[in-house]
C-alpha positions as a Markdown table, in Angstrom:
| # | Residue | x | y | z |
|---|---|---|---|---|
| 1 | Met | -25.7 | 211.7 | 39.8 |
| 2 | Arg | -29.0 | 213.6 | 41.1 |
| 3 | Ile | -32.6 | 212.0 | 41.6 |
| 4 | Ala | -35.4 | 214.3 | 42.8 |
| 5 | Thr | -38.9 | 214.9 | 42.8 |
| 6 | Gln | -41.3 | 217.6 | 43.9 |
| 7 | Gly | -45.1 | 216.9 | 44.9 |
| 8 | Leu | -44.9 | 213.8 | 43.0 |
| 9 | Thr | -48.6 | 212.1 | 43.0 |
| 10 | Lys | -49.9 | 209.1 | 41.2 |
| 11 | Ile | -53.5 | 208.2 | 41.1 |
| 12 | Tyr | -55.0 | 205.3 | 39.3 |
| 13 | Asp | -58.8 | 205.1 | 38.4 |
| 14 | Lys | -59.2 | 208.3 | 39.8 |
| 15 | Lys | -59.4 | 206.7 | 43.3 |
| 16 | Tyr | -56.1 | 204.8 | 44.4 |
| 17 | Gln | -53.4 | 207.1 | 45.1 |
| 18 | Ala | -50.1 | 205.2 | 44.8 |
| 19 | Leu | -47.7 | 208.3 | 45.4 |
| 20 | Asp | -49.1 | 211.1 | 47.8 |
| 21 | Gln | -47.1 | 214.5 | 47.3 |
| 22 | Leu | -43.8 | 212.5 | 47.3 |
| 23 | Thr | -40.5 | 215.1 | 47.5 |
| 24 | Phe | -37.1 | 214.3 | 48.0 |
| 25 | Asn | -33.7 | 215.0 | 46.7 |
| 26 | Val | -30.4 | 212.5 | 46.4 |
| 27 | Asp | -27.0 | 213.2 | 45.3 |
| 28 | Leu | -25.3 | 210.0 | 44.8 |
| 29 | Asn | -22.9 | 207.6 | 43.3 |
| 30 | Gly | -23.9 | 204.2 | 44.7 |
| 31 | Ile | -27.1 | 202.2 | 45.4 |
| 32 | Phe | -30.2 | 203.8 | 46.4 |
| 33 | Ser | -32.6 | 201.3 | 48.0 |
| 34 | Val | -36.3 | 201.7 | 48.1 |
| 35 | Ile | -38.1 | 199.8 | 50.5 |
| 36 | Gly | -41.9 | 199.6 | 52.0 |
| 37 | Arg | -44.9 | 197.4 | 52.0 |
| 38 | Asn | -46.7 | 196.2 | 49.3 |
| 39 | Gly | -48.8 | 199.1 | 48.1 |
| 40 | Ala | -46.1 | 201.9 | 49.3 |
| 41 | Gly | -45.8 | 203.1 | 45.7 |
| 42 | Lys | -42.1 | 201.7 | 44.9 |
| 43 | Thr | -42.8 | 200.3 | 41.7 |
| 44 | Thr | -44.8 | 203.2 | 40.7 |
| 45 | Leu | -42.2 | 205.4 | 41.6 |
| 46 | Ile | -39.6 | 203.3 | 39.1 |
| 47 | Arg | -41.7 | 203.3 | 36.3 |
| 48 | Ile | -42.3 | 207.1 | 36.7 |
| 49 | Leu | -38.8 | 208.4 | 37.2 |
| 50 | Ser | -37.7 | 205.7 | 34.5 |
| 51 | Thr | -39.9 | 207.4 | 32.1 |
| 52 | Glu | -42.6 | 204.7 | 31.3 |
| 53 | Leu | -45.3 | 206.1 | 33.5 |
| 54 | Leu | -46.7 | 209.7 | 33.5 |
| 55 | Pro | -47.3 | 211.1 | 37.0 |
| 56 | Thr | -51.0 | 212.8 | 37.7 |
| 57 | Ser | -48.9 | 215.7 | 38.8 |
| 58 | Gly | -45.9 | 216.8 | 40.4 |
| 59 | Thr | -42.3 | 216.7 | 38.9 |
| 60 | Gly | -39.5 | 214.2 | 38.8 |
| 61 | Phe | -35.7 | 214.5 | 37.8 |
| 62 | Val | -32.8 | 212.1 | 37.1 |
| 63 | Asn | -29.3 | 213.9 | 36.8 |
| 64 | Asn | -31.4 | 217.2 | 36.1 |
| 65 | Leu | -33.3 | 215.9 | 33.4 |
| 66 | Asp | -37.5 | 216.4 | 33.9 |
| 67 | Val | -38.6 | 212.8 | 33.5 |
| 68 | Val | -41.6 | 214.2 | 31.4 |
| 69 | Lys | -40.1 | 217.1 | 29.3 |
| 70 | Asp | -36.9 | 215.2 | 28.5 |
| 71 | Ala | -37.6 | 212.0 | 28.4 |
| 72 | Thr | -36.2 | 211.2 | 24.9 |
| 73 | Ala | -32.8 | 212.6 | 26.4 |
| 74 | Leu | -33.3 | 210.6 | 29.7 |
| 75 | Arg | -33.8 | 207.1 | 28.2 |
| 76 | Asn | -30.3 | 207.8 | 26.8 |
| 77 | Glu | -29.1 | 208.0 | 30.0 |
| 78 | Ile | -30.6 | 205.4 | 31.8 |
| 79 | Ala | -31.0 | 201.4 | 31.7 |
| 80 | Val | -34.0 | 199.2 | 33.3 |
| 81 | Val | -34.7 | 196.3 | 34.7 |
| 82 | Pro | -38.5 | 196.0 | 35.2 |
| 83 | Gln | -39.8 | 193.4 | 38.2 |
| 84 | Glu | -41.6 | 191.5 | 35.6 |
| 85 | Ala | -38.5 | 191.5 | 33.0 |
| 86 | Arg | -37.6 | 187.7 | 31.4 |
| 87 | Pro | -35.5 | 186.8 | 28.9 |
| 88 | Leu | -37.4 | 185.5 | 25.7 |
| 89 | Pro | -37.3 | 181.7 | 25.9 |
| 90 | Trp | -35.9 | 181.0 | 22.3 |
| 91 | Leu | -32.8 | 183.6 | 22.6 |
| 92 | Thr | -29.5 | 182.9 | 23.6 |
| 93 | Pro | -27.9 | 184.8 | 26.6 |
| 94 | Leu | -25.8 | 186.2 | 24.1 |
| 95 | Gln | -28.5 | 187.2 | 21.5 |
| 96 | Thr | -30.6 | 188.7 | 24.2 |
| 97 | Val | -27.8 | 191.0 | 25.3 |
| 98 | Arg | -26.7 | 191.7 | 21.6 |
| 99 | Ser | -30.6 | 192.7 | 20.8 |
| 100 | Tyr | -30.9 | 195.2 | 23.3 |
| 101 | Leu | -27.6 | 197.1 | 22.8 |
| 102 | Met | -28.7 | 197.2 | 19.0 |
| 103 | Trp | -31.9 | 198.6 | 20.0 |
| 104 | Arg | -29.8 | 201.3 | 21.9 |
| 105 | Gly | -27.8 | 202.0 | 18.7 |
| 106 | Tyr | -24.8 | 200.0 | 19.2 |
| 107 | Ser | -23.4 | 198.5 | 15.8 |
| 108 | Tyr | -23.6 | 194.7 | 15.5 |
| 109 | Arg | -20.1 | 194.4 | 16.1 |
| 110 | Glu | -19.6 | 196.4 | 19.0 |
| 111 | Ser | -22.6 | 195.2 | 20.7 |
| 112 | Lys | -21.5 | 191.7 | 20.2 |
| 113 | Glu | -18.2 | 192.5 | 21.9 |
| 114 | Arg | -19.8 | 194.1 | 24.7 |
| 115 | Ser | -22.5 | 191.4 | 25.4 |
| 116 | Lys | -19.7 | 189.2 | 25.8 |
| 117 | Asp | -17.9 | 191.2 | 28.3 |
| 118 | Ala | -21.1 | 191.6 | 30.3 |
| 119 | Leu | -21.8 | 187.8 | 30.3 |
| 120 | Arg | -18.2 | 187.3 | 31.5 |
| 121 | Ser | -18.2 | 189.9 | 34.3 |
| 122 | Leu | -21.6 | 187.5 | 35.3 |
| 123 | Asp | -19.7 | 184.4 | 35.1 |
| 124 | Leu | -22.3 | 183.6 | 32.1 |
| 125 | Glu | -19.7 | 183.2 | 29.3 |
| 126 | Asn | -20.2 | 179.6 | 29.6 |
| 127 | Leu | -24.0 | 179.7 | 29.0 |
| 128 | Glu | -23.8 | 182.5 | 25.9 |
| 129 | Lys | -24.9 | 180.3 | 23.3 |
| 130 | Val | -27.5 | 178.0 | 25.6 |
| 131 | Lys | -31.6 | 178.8 | 25.1 |
| 132 | Ser | -33.0 | 181.0 | 28.1 |
| 133 | Arg | -35.7 | 178.8 | 28.7 |
| 134 | Lys | -32.9 | 176.5 | 29.9 |
| 135 | Leu | -31.1 | 178.6 | 32.6 |
| 136 | Ser | -32.2 | 178.6 | 36.2 |
| 137 | Gly | -34.2 | 181.5 | 37.7 |
| 138 | Gly | -30.7 | 182.8 | 39.4 |
| 139 | Gln | -29.3 | 182.9 | 35.8 |
| 140 | Lys | -32.4 | 184.6 | 34.1 |
| 141 | Arg | -32.1 | 187.2 | 36.4 |
| 142 | Lys | -28.0 | 187.5 | 36.0 |
| 143 | Leu | -28.5 | 187.6 | 32.3 |
| 144 | Met | -31.1 | 190.6 | 32.7 |
| 145 | Val | -28.8 | 192.3 | 35.1 |
| 146 | Ala | -26.1 | 191.9 | 31.9 |
| 147 | Thr | -28.0 | 193.7 | 29.4 |
| 148 | Val | -27.8 | 197.2 | 31.7 |
| 149 | Ile | -24.4 | 196.6 | 32.2 |
| 150 | Ala | -23.5 | 196.1 | 28.8 |
| 151 | Ser | -25.2 | 199.3 | 27.8 |
| 152 | Glu | -22.7 | 201.3 | 30.4 |
| 153 | Ala | -25.6 | 203.6 | 31.4 |
| 154 | Pro | -24.6 | 205.6 | 34.6 |
| 155 | Ile | -28.1 | 205.3 | 35.9 |
| 156 | Ile | -29.7 | 202.0 | 36.2 |
| 157 | Phe | -33.3 | 201.0 | 37.7 |
| 158 | Leu | -33.5 | 197.6 | 38.9 |
| 159 | Asp | -37.2 | 196.6 | 40.5 |
| 160 | Glu | -36.8 | 193.8 | 42.9 |
| 161 | Pro | -34.2 | 192.3 | 40.9 |
| 162 | Thr | -33.6 | 189.2 | 43.2 |
| 163 | Thr | -37.6 | 188.6 | 43.8 |
| 164 | Gly | -37.9 | 184.7 | 44.1 |
| 165 | Leu | -34.2 | 183.8 | 44.2 |
| 166 | Asp | -32.7 | 181.5 | 47.0 |
| 167 | Tyr | -30.6 | 183.1 | 49.4 |
| 168 | Val | -27.0 | 181.8 | 47.7 |
| 169 | Ser | -28.4 | 183.5 | 44.5 |
| 170 | Arg | -28.9 | 186.4 | 46.1 |
| 171 | Lys | -26.0 | 186.9 | 47.8 |
| 172 | Glu | -24.2 | 186.7 | 44.2 |
| 173 | Met | -26.3 | 189.2 | 42.9 |
| 174 | Trp | -25.5 | 191.7 | 45.8 |
| 175 | Glu | -21.7 | 190.8 | 44.8 |
| 176 | Ile | -22.3 | 191.9 | 41.5 |
| 177 | Leu | -24.3 | 195.1 | 42.3 |
| 178 | Ser | -21.6 | 196.3 | 44.6 |
| 179 | Arg | -19.1 | 196.1 | 42.2 |
| 180 | Leu | -21.3 | 197.8 | 39.4 |
| 181 | Lys | -22.3 | 201.0 | 42.1 |
| 182 | Lys | -18.5 | 202.1 | 41.7 |
| 183 | Asp | -19.2 | 204.6 | 39.0 |
| 184 | Arg | -23.1 | 204.2 | 38.5 |
| 185 | Leu | -26.1 | 205.1 | 40.2 |
| 186 | Ile | -28.7 | 202.3 | 40.9 |
| 187 | Ile | -31.9 | 202.7 | 42.3 |
| 188 | Leu | -32.8 | 199.6 | 43.7 |
| 189 | Thr | -36.3 | 198.6 | 45.0 |
| 190 | Thr | -36.3 | 195.4 | 47.3 |
| 191 | His | -38.9 | 193.3 | 49.9 |
| 192 | Tyr | -35.6 | 192.1 | 51.4 |
| 193 | Leu | -34.6 | 194.7 | 54.1 |
| 194 | Glu | -31.4 | 192.6 | 54.9 |
| 195 | Glu | -30.7 | 193.2 | 51.0 |
| 196 | Ala | -31.6 | 197.0 | 51.3 |
| 197 | Glu | -29.3 | 197.2 | 54.5 |
| 198 | Ile | -26.4 | 195.7 | 53.1 |
| 199 | Leu | -26.2 | 197.4 | 49.5 |
| 200 | Gly | -27.7 | 200.8 | 50.2 |
| 201 | Asp | -25.8 | 203.7 | 50.2 |
| 202 | Arg | -29.0 | 205.6 | 51.2 |
| 203 | Ile | -32.0 | 204.0 | 52.2 |
| 204 | Met | -35.7 | 205.6 | 51.5 |
| 205 | Ile | -39.0 | 204.2 | 53.5 |
| 206 | Leu | -42.1 | 205.0 | 51.6 |
| 207 | Asp | -45.0 | 204.4 | 53.4 |
| 208 | Lys | -48.5 | 204.5 | 51.6 |
| 209 | Gly | -47.1 | 206.4 | 48.9 |
| 210 | Lys | -45.6 | 209.2 | 51.3 |
| 211 | Leu | -41.6 | 209.7 | 52.4 |
| 212 | Ala | -41.3 | 208.0 | 55.5 |
| 213 | Asp | -37.6 | 209.2 | 55.7 |
| 214 | Ile | -34.6 | 208.8 | 53.8 |
| 215 | Gly | -31.0 | 208.6 | 55.0 |
| 216 | Ser | -27.9 | 206.0 | 55.6 |
| 217 | Ile | -28.7 | 202.9 | 57.8 |
| 218 | Asp | -26.7 | 205.1 | 60.7 |
| 219 | Glu | -28.7 | 208.2 | 59.7 |
| 220 | Leu | -31.8 | 206.3 | 60.2 |
| 221 | Arg | -30.8 | 204.4 | 63.3 |
| 222 | Ser | -30.1 | 207.9 | 65.0 |
| 223 | Lys | -33.2 | 209.0 | 64.5 |
| 224 | Ile | -35.3 | 206.1 | 66.1 |
| 225 | Lys | -36.8 | 205.7 | 69.5 |
| 226 | Phe | -35.2 | 202.1 | 70.1 |
| 227 | Pro | -31.5 | 202.4 | 68.4 |
| 228 | Tyr | -30.3 | 199.1 | 70.2 |
| 229 | Val | -31.4 | 195.4 | 70.5 |
| 230 | Leu | -30.9 | 193.2 | 73.5 |
| 231 | Arg | -31.1 | 189.7 | 72.4 |
| 232 | Ile | -31.5 | 187.4 | 75.6 |
| 233 | Met | -31.3 | 183.3 | 74.9 |
| 234 | Ser | -32.8 | 182.1 | 77.9 |
| 235 | Asp | -36.2 | 180.7 | 79.2 |
| 236 | Asn | -35.4 | 182.1 | 82.7 |
| 237 | Val | -35.5 | 185.7 | 82.4 |
| 238 | Asp | -37.4 | 188.6 | 84.3 |
| 239 | Ile | -37.0 | 192.1 | 82.5 |
| 240 | Asn | -38.9 | 194.8 | 84.5 |
| 241 | Glu | -37.7 | 197.9 | 83.1 |
| 242 | Asp | -39.2 | 201.3 | 82.0 |
| 243 | Gly | -38.6 | 202.9 | 78.5 |
| 244 | Val | -37.9 | 199.6 | 76.8 |
| 245 | Glu | -39.9 | 197.5 | 74.6 |
| 246 | Ile | -40.0 | 193.6 | 74.9 |
| 247 | Asn | -40.7 | 191.1 | 72.5 |
| 248 | Arg | -40.8 | 187.2 | 73.5 |
| 249 | Val | -40.1 | 185.7 | 70.5 |
| 250 | Ser | -40.0 | 182.0 | 71.9 |
| 251 | Asp | -39.6 | 180.3 | 75.0 |
| 252 | Lys | -36.0 | 180.5 | 74.4 |
| 253 | Gln | -35.1 | 183.9 | 73.0 |
| 254 | Thr | -36.4 | 187.6 | 74.3 |
| 255 | Leu | -35.7 | 190.6 | 72.6 |
| 256 | Val | -35.5 | 194.1 | 74.3 |
| 257 | Tyr | -35.5 | 197.4 | 72.4 |
| 258 | Gly | -34.1 | 200.7 | 74.0 |
| 259 | Thr | -31.3 | 203.0 | 74.3 |
| 260 | Ala | -27.9 | 202.5 | 74.7 |
| 261 | Ser | -28.1 | 203.7 | 78.3 |
| 262 | Lys | -31.5 | 201.3 | 79.0 |
| 263 | Ile | -29.8 | 198.4 | 77.1 |
| 264 | Tyr | -26.4 | 198.6 | 79.0 |
| 265 | Ser | -28.2 | 199.1 | 82.4 |
| 266 | Leu | -29.6 | 195.6 | 82.3 |
| 267 | Val | -26.4 | 193.8 | 81.7 |
| 268 | Pro | -24.7 | 193.6 | 85.2 |
| 269 | Tyr | -28.0 | 191.7 | 86.0 |
| 270 | Leu | -27.6 | 189.2 | 82.9 |
| 271 | Val | -23.9 | 188.8 | 83.6 |
| 272 | Thr | -24.7 | 188.0 | 87.6 |
| 273 | Asn | -27.3 | 185.4 | 86.5 |
| 274 | Lys | -24.9 | 183.9 | 83.7 |
| 275 | Ile | -27.7 | 184.5 | 81.1 |
| 276 | Lys | -26.5 | 184.3 | 77.3 |
| 277 | Phe | -27.0 | 187.7 | 75.4 |
| 278 | Thr | -25.8 | 189.7 | 72.9 |
| 279 | Val | -26.4 | 193.7 | 72.1 |
| 280 | Glu | -26.9 | 194.8 | 68.6 |
| 281 | Glu | -27.6 | 198.0 | 67.0 |
| 282 | Ala | -30.9 | 197.9 | 65.5 |
| 283 | Ser | -31.1 | 196.6 | 62.0 |
| 284 | Leu | -33.0 | 197.7 | 59.1 |
| 285 | Gly | -36.0 | 195.6 | 60.0 |
| 286 | Asn | -36.2 | 196.7 | 63.6 |
| 287 | Ile | -36.0 | 200.7 | 61.8 |
| 288 | Phe | -38.5 | 199.7 | 59.2 |
| 289 | Glu | -41.3 | 198.6 | 62.1 |
| 290 | Gln | -40.6 | 201.7 | 64.2 |
| 291 | Tyr | -41.3 | 203.7 | 61.5 |
| 292 | Val | -44.3 | 202.2 | 59.7 |
| 293 | Gly | -45.4 | 199.3 | 62.3 |
| 294 | Glu | -45.6 | 195.8 | 61.7 |
| 295 | Glu | -47.3 | 194.1 | 58.8 |
| 296 | Asp | -51.0 | 193.7 | 59.2 |
| 297 | Gly | -51.8 | 191.7 | 56.2 |
| 298 | Gly | -53.8 | 194.1 | 55.0 |
| 299 | Asp | -51.9 | 196.3 | 52.4 |
| 300 | Lys | -53.0 | 196.4 | 48.8 |
| 301 | Asn | -50.7 | 195.3 | 46.0 |
| 302 | Glu | -49.5 | 198.2 | 44.0 |
| 303 | Lys | -51.9 | 198.5 | 40.8 |
| 304 | Glu | -50.5 | 198.1 | 37.0 |
| 305 | Asp | -50.9 | 201.0 | 34.7 |
| 306 | Arg | -54.4 | 200.8 | 33.0 |
């Protein structure tokens, strides 16, 4: 499966630039995680690639189909769960999935069979006749994912599918998505960096509508200045080392960022002084901060299409 853009640009109201000459090319079966701050352009990108929104300029391709010129053909290849998607409260899960499939052209009989299979795969079979308004938030999100599973679309867009879920529900969703990706391309946007790291076969970092970088977690880690983290659990430690970055998280914990050689050069001192520590590879959170900086609270929310 291939997804690509060339100079993709989107400007709202002739002034707010959500995407700025975005160019990338990914050939993948699996999960493509897209991350960035609020306002980075994640949702705008998803809406353009899923034929919901026209770009201001540039081109986008999904499975070699132009998202503008071949929009009708492309819609037969994709399934989308938008960020704001919710099931209709007066429909049951079975009715929700079945009506979606019939809208896509499946017969009543086939849509019913596919719906039952999809609900069963997400452990929702015991709730198939319960009104959606009575479902929990996690069950509603799983139901929306069931609709795209049932369609058997080879390309699935999920815009922040776990937002608002508790940690246990998110982990359940991660297991579902990990099973789904075996024979599909899933384009996933998320604010949870742990989620993007765990699920993403490839990860794209967007910053103010531009491409910061793209690659596997190991590829991204190999490009940053500080690929290792030394976590020191002590209130009595004195680190004075050039070429590292020190973050005193609390009186009991200090993080030291650096290269492998710099980090391991500090180990003898810690062992000699019987100071507890761990050495870890940089997480996606560490990588993200080194690419785009820490959150400053000044980012705009992505704007909706007018």
